[in-house]
Each structure stands twice: as structure tokens, then as C-alpha cells.
N, C-alpha and C positions, 0 to 999 in steps of 0.2 A: 587835283582839285583840291584845293584846301579853302574850305569856309571861316569865315571870318564872320561872328555873332558878337554884340554890344548889345546891351541894353538902354534902351529909353523911357524916361519919365517925362509921361507930358504934362509938363506946367501949363499955366495961366497963360503964357504966353504965346501960347503954339497954337491956341485957340481963335478961329476964325467969328466970325459975325453967327452961321449958323451952330457956334458953338460944337465944332468935331475940330478935329487939329488943320490947322489951310494946308491948304497944296502946297505952299512954298515950301514946308518945313521939311515936308515927306526930300523936295528935291535936294537941301542944303543937308539930311540926312544921308542923302547917297550920297555925296558928294564927301562931306565927313565920314561914313563909311569908307568908302576909296581910301583913303587917303589915310586911314588909321589901318585899315587891311595891308595895303603898301607898304609902311612904315612896318608895321608889325614881321612882316616880309623882308626888312633890311633896306628897302627904295624909299629913303622918308624925301620928305622936298628939299631937304639938304643935299642929298646922293644929288637927286635928278636936277640940283641946280649946279652941285660939283663938277654933274659931269657933263652939264651940256646939253641936257636932254628935260622933256615934257613930254604932257599932253594935254590935248584941247574936245571938248566934248563935242562932238558931231550931233548928237540924239539923245534926247533921252524919253520916255516911254516910262507910264505910270496907270498900271489899271485897280484901282479903289473896288476893294470887295465890302467891307465896312469901315464906321465909322471908329473913329477911333475919337477918347472925351480927355477932357480934365480929368489928371492922376490916374491913369491908365501908365499901365508898367509895360514895355511893348521892348519885344525883341527883335531884330534889328539883324540879318543874315546877309553876307554879298560874295562874291567868288567872281574867277575869271574865266566863266562860259569857253570864250573860244577864242586866240591866240593871235595874230598874222604879225609880219616883221611892221606893216604900216599901223593896224588898228588892232582892239580887239573890245570883244561883247562884256559887257559885267553886269552880272544879274543881281537882284536884291530882291529879297521878303521879310514882311512886315508881318506879324500874329501878335496879337493880345496876349503877353503871358498867364494872365490867371484862367481864359477857358480853353488859351490854344485859336480863338478864330483867326483866319488869315484876316490883314484889313489891304493891305495893300501888295501888288506884284509888280516889279521896275523891272529895268534893266535899260541901261546905257552903252554908249557906241563911244568909244572914243580914236580918237588918232594920233596919231608921230608928227 
């Protein structure tokens, strides 16, 4: 299992009307992390297209633990937890860099 991490700085545009990171941002970050992780492993979008392959999301789940606020630096991690011939389960973990408190745990089921 190869764990991919990336730093995210919470910008004003990430903040919702409750003054914390919008849940829509987490879904976008999950997609971005998956693409970046896959690219680092040699499977970028261009390679999938050239090979006539691709993945489609079947399900997202997110459990929010603590709010993320403007200016927070978040460490986001992702890895493929299960891989089958036509489906994979990708997990995610988001934590605040300053105090290492877990902000959210998530998963995506991808189908081919």
C-alpha cells in the first residue's frame, strides 16, 4: 500500500456560511488527491485516455471529526485500500498540520 500525502492550505474560497471548510471542498480534494496519487504512480489522465480506460465514482463517504478553518494547513492522505478487477476502494484521511487533529475520514468506491 502506497500512501500519498499532499498539503492543502485553507483559502477564503473554501469557507462556507458557517465559517468552516465546505463539504464540497472535501469531495473536490478527494478527487484531486486520487488523480495526483494515480499520476505519481504512472497512471495520469492522459495514460487512461490513451489506453481507453477510466474510473467512475460509485460512492463517496465522509465522516467529519472537526472543522477546518481559514488559514489552516491540512495534510491530506490517500491510498488504495482494496483493488479488484473492476472496482477499488480508496481511503482518505485529513488532519490539521498544527496539532495533528483528525478533521475527516473518507472513502470512495471507484468502478471501471
